[in-house]
SEMARLO-520410 format. One record per residue: residue number from 1; z, y, x of N, C-alpha, C in turn; chain; residue in three letters. Coordinates in steps of 0.05 Angstrom, whole numbers, m for minus. Example, Ala and Ser with C-alpha at 12.3 -4.5 7.8 and 13.67 -1.06 7.14 Angstrom:
BEGIN
REC   num       nz       ny       nx      caz      cay      cax       cz       cy       cx   cadena   residuo
REC     1      156     m114      264      156      m90      246      156      m66      264        A       ALA
REC     2      142      m45      257      143      m21      273      157        1      258        A       SER
// end
This chain:
BEGIN
REC   num       nz       ny       nx      caz      cay      cax       cz       cy       cx   cadena   residuo
REC     1     1312      582      414     1324      602      397     1311      629      404        A       UNK
REC     2     1301      642      384     1289      669      389     1308      691      380        A       UNK
REC     3     1306      713      393     1322      736      387     1304      755      370        A       UNK
REC     4     1312      762      346     1296      779      330     1294      807      341        A       UNK
REC     5     1270      818      341     1266      846      351     1250      861      331        A       UNK
REC     6     1259      884      325     1244      901      306     1220      914      319        A       UNK
REC     7     1197      915      305     1174      928      316     1177      957      322        A       UNK
REC     8     1197      970      309     1202      998      314     1210     1004      342        A       UNK
REC     9     1221      984      356     1228      988      384     1204      994      401        A       UNK
REC    10     1181      984      393     1156      990      408     1148     1019      406        A       UNK
REC    11     1158     1034      386     1152     1062      384     1165     1078      407        A       UNK
REC    12     1186     1067      419     1199     1081      442     1183     1077      467        A       UNK
REC    13     1164     1059      468     1150     1052      492     1132     1076      502        A       UNK
REC    14     1116     1087      484     1098     1108      492     1112     1133      504        A       UNK
REC    15     1132     1145      490     1145     1168      502     1159     1161      528        A       UNK
REC    16     1170     1137      530     1184     1130      555     1165     1127      578        A       UNK
REC    17     1142     1114      574     1123     1111      595     1111     1138      603        A       UNK
REC    18     1105     1155      583     1094     1182      589     1114     1198      606        A       UNK
REC    19     1139     1198      598     1159     1213      613     1163     1203      641        A       UNK
REC    20     1165     1177      645     1168     1165      672     1144     1171      689        A       UNK
REC    21     1120     1167      678     1096     1171      694     1093     1201      702        A       UNK
REC    22     1099     1219      683     1097     1247      690     1117     1256      711        A       UNK
REC    23     1141     1246      709     1161     1253      729     1154     1243      757        A       UNK
REC    24     1145     1218      758     1137     1206      783     1113     1221      795        A       UNK
REC    25     1093     1228      779     1070     1242      789     1077     1270      797        A       UNK
REC    26     1095     1283      783     1102     1311      789     1118     1312      815        A       UNK
REC    27     1132     1291      822     1147     1292      848     1128     1288      872        A       UNK
REC    28     1104     1279      867     1085     1275      889     1064     1296      892        A       UNK
REC    29     1058     1310      870     1036     1330      870     1045     1356      860        A       UNK
REC    30     1030     1377      868     1036     1404      858     1015     1413      837        A       UNK
REC    31      991     1404      840      969     1412      822      970     1397      796        A       UNK
REC    32      966     1411      774      968     1399      747      947     1377      743        A       UNK
REC    33      923     1381      753      902     1361      749      909     1335      763        A       UNK
REC    34      920     1337      787      929     1313      801      952     1299      788        A       UNK
REC    35      970     1315      777      994     1304      763      984     1288      739        A       UNK
REC    36      966     1299      723      956     1285      699      941     1259      707        A       UNK
REC    37      924     1261      727      908     1238      736      927     1216      746        A       UNK
REC    38      947     1223      762      965     1203      773      983     1192      750        A       UNK
REC    39      991     1208      731     1008     1199      709      993     1179      692        A       UNK
REC    40      968     1184      687      952     1165      671      949     1139      686        A       UNK
REC    41      943     1141      712      940     1117      728      966     1100      728        A       UNK
REC    42      988     1113      732     1014     1099      732     1021     1088      705        A       UNK
REC    43     1015     1102      683     1020     1092      657     1004     1066      651        A       UNK
REC    44      979     1066      660      963     1042      656      974     1019      673        A       UNK
REC    45      982     1025      698      993     1005      716     1019      993      704        A       UNK
REC    46     1037     1010      694     1062     1001      682     1057      983      658        A       UNK
REC    47     1037      991      642     1031      976      617     1020      948      624        A       UNK
REC    48     1002      947      644      991      921      652     1013      904      664        A       UNK
REC    49     1030      915      680     1051      900      693     1070      889      671        A       UNK
REC    50     1077      906      652     1096      896      631     1083      875      613        A       UNK
REC    51     1057      877      608     1043      856      593     1042      830      608        A       UNK
REC    52     1038      831      634     1037      807      651     1065      794      650        A       UNK
REC    53     1086      809      654     1113      798      653     1119      787      626        A       UNK
REC    54     1111      801      604     1116      791      577     1101      764      573        A       UNK
REC    55     1077      763      583     1061      738      581     1074      715      596        A       UNK
REC    56     1084      721      620     1098      700      635     1123      691      621        A       UNK
REC    57     1138      709      610     1163      702      596     1156      686      571        A       UNK
REC    58     1135      694      556     1127      679      533     1118      651      540        A       UNK
REC    59     1102      649      562     1094      623      571     1117      605      579        A       UNK
REC    60     1137      617      592     1160      601      601     1176      591      576        A       UNK
REC    61     1177      608      555     1192      599      532     1176      577      517        A       UNK
REC    62     1151      576      519     1135      555      506     1139      528      520        A       UNK
REC    63     1145      529      546     1149      505      561     1176      492      555        A       UNK
REC    64     1195      509      547     1223      499      543     1225      484      517        A       UNK
// end
């Protein structure tokens, strides 16, 4: 049984990831260039992590 999800929910992903990554980077660095560099790195890491988890969940549902 699948739960329907609207594609519009994915529009919340980008601002959420940008906000979280910027806050985390700003708590560790004072210089703006380091904050931006760290925020981009964390945003990529978060995205890859979420894609891996989504892939694992999708794979698990295919087995059931």
